[in-house]
N, C-alpha and C positions, 0 to 999 in steps of 0.2 A: 535506558527507555523505559517508559514507564507501561510495560506489558509482561505481564506473568509467563513463567516458561510455558504453562499450559496452553495460555492464550496465544502466544508464540507459535508453537507447534501447530497451533489448530491455523493459524492464517497460514502458515507455511504450507500446510496440507492442502488447503484450498488454491492458493496459489498454484503448486504442482499439478494439481488436476484440472485446472481451468487455463491456466497461462503457465504449461510448460515449460516454454524455451523463449519466456520474455524475461527483460530484466526489471525489477520491481523495486523501487526504493521507497522508504520511508522516511518522513520530515515533518517538521510542525512540532506542537506543544509537546506530544509524547516523547518524541525523541529528544527535545531541547530539557524535559523532565521539568516542564510548567505547567503540564496538565491537571484539570481539576477530574473527578469520576466521571463527568458527564463528557470528557473530550473525546473527540474522535480520533481515529486514526489516520494521518494524511499519507496516501501513498501516490507514485506517480508509475504508470508502467510506459515501456519504451515499446514502440511496434507494434501497438495493440491495434485492433478494430473495434466496432462496435458490437459484431457478435459476441465477441469476448467478454465486453464490459457486460452486457445484458446476462449472460451465463454466471459470470463472477459476482456481478452485482446480487443476484437472486441466490446465489450460494452463501454469500456473506448474510442477508438478512434472515435466511434460514438456519444460521450457525448460532451457537450458543454463545456468542463471544456477549460480553456487557457493554460493549459500547460500539459506535458504527464505525465502518471504513469508507473511507472517502477516496474514492480513485481518479485519477485525471490522467490524461494523457500526454507524455512528454511532448511530442510534435507538436500539439496545440496550445502550448503554454506560451506565453509571451517570453521573450529572452532574458527580460529582466528578472522575472517569476523564476526562471531556469536557475539563473547565476546565484537566486538568493538560497534556494535549495542546493546546488552545492555545496555553499558554505557548510552546512551539518545534516548530513541522512546518515540512514542504517541501511546496508543492503539487506532486503529481505531475500531475494533470489535473485542469482547470477543468470542474465541470458546464455543462450546456447548458441554457437554460431555454427 
């Protein structure tokens, strides 16, 4: 995963604060290790709502991360895109039951 330990800690802290009980996966070029320095980190959130997204988007924008975080809602993704994500991902946060 093309994210430093410090960056990963910051991402996880923001996720815990704003999406504390939601499952979050990272996928895409930073996971496949094909990213360049301008690549964003693609993430998908399970069972999120619009309010969650507004708050966490603002938190990521105000963070010190040197790249953008793109958040998507799992339930709104086409099935073929979901299948593609399932091929290679990293769990950033486990959902709570």
